[in-house]
C-alpha positions, 0 to 999 in steps of 0.5 A: 491472423488474429493478434492475441489480446494485449496483456501488457501495460506501459509504465511511466519508466517506459518498461512493459509489464506483462500481466500474465507473465510478470517479470520481477524487473518489469517495473522501477521503484518509481513506477510502483510508487506512482502507481500506488499514489494514483490508486485510490482507497474506498472507491475514490470516495472521500470527505476531503478534496482528494481521495486517499491513495494506497501509497498513503494507506501503505505507509499508515499500515507500516506505522501502525504495525510498528506501533503494535509490534511486540518487538522492532520490525526488521527491515525485511518485515517492514518492507513486507508491510509497506508492500502488502498492496503493491499488486494494486498498482501493477494490476492497473491502479485497481483496489477493488472495494470489499463488496466487489471482491467476491464477484471478480472470479478466478481470473483476477485472483490468478493475475493477482497471485502472479503479480504478488509472486513477482513482487516477492521475488523482486524485493525478496520478501519473507513469507508470512507466518501465521503470527506475523500475518495476524499482526499485519491484519490487525494493523491493516484493519485498524488503518481501515477503521480509522480511514472510514471515520476520518477520511471517508466520513462514516459515523462511528456507530455505523462502522459497527452496524453497517461495515461490521468494523468493531475496532476503535479507530485511531484518534491521531494520524499515525503519519507526519502531517504534510506541510499546509495540510491537516491530520488524516487529509489525503495527500496529493499524488506526487507527495504520496509517491515521493514519501512512499518511494523514500520509505521503500528505498530507505528500507532497501538500504537498511536491509542491505546494511548501508544504514545499519545502526542509524534511524531511517530517513523516511520523510524527505521533502525533496526526491 
C-alpha cells in the first residue's frame, strides 16, 4: 500500500498544520511570528547583512496604513493589515517574488486560499471592502517602493523604469529603529518575531476590550 504524500508541516510549537485542510487552531501566535520572521522579502536579497523579513514588512505596512488612514483604524482593521501576508509563513516560509507568481499555477493559489480562510477564522478578520482594500494596497505598495530603495538597493530612476514603481519612496523608516541598528536596516529574525508577536497580541487584547482607551504597547524589548 502506497502512503499518500505528506501534506502537513511540523511547527516549532509541536503542532501540525495540514496544508490541504488547515485548521484555524493548528498554529500558535508564536509559530506565526517565527515563520514570518524567517520568510524573506525580495527573494532574500538585500544590501544589508541580513534580508528583510515579512514580519518586519507587515509591521511597516500597518504603520504606513495608520499614517495614511483618513480616520483611526479599529483593532480589527489593524489586525487585518498586520496579517495580510500571514499565509506566507504557514505555507512554509515562501514569499514568491513578483516574476515567479504568474507561473505558480492553480494548486498554489488553492492552498493559499485555504490558508487565508483559516487565518480569517482564527483571528476573526473583517472582509475587505473595495475602499479598505484600495487603502491597504496603497500602503503595501508604498512599503514595497521604500524597501526597494532603502533595503534592496535599487536606484530611484530604475524603480520606475524597470519595476514600474511610480510611487515616491518614503524617506523616513515608519518603524522605530532597533537599538544599535540604522533606519531601514533589516532586523534579526528573533527581534522581528518578538516585535510582530507583541503587536499581534496587543491588537488582540485591544479588540477584546482589555486595553480600551489606552495606547497600544507595540515595542517591548522583552517577551
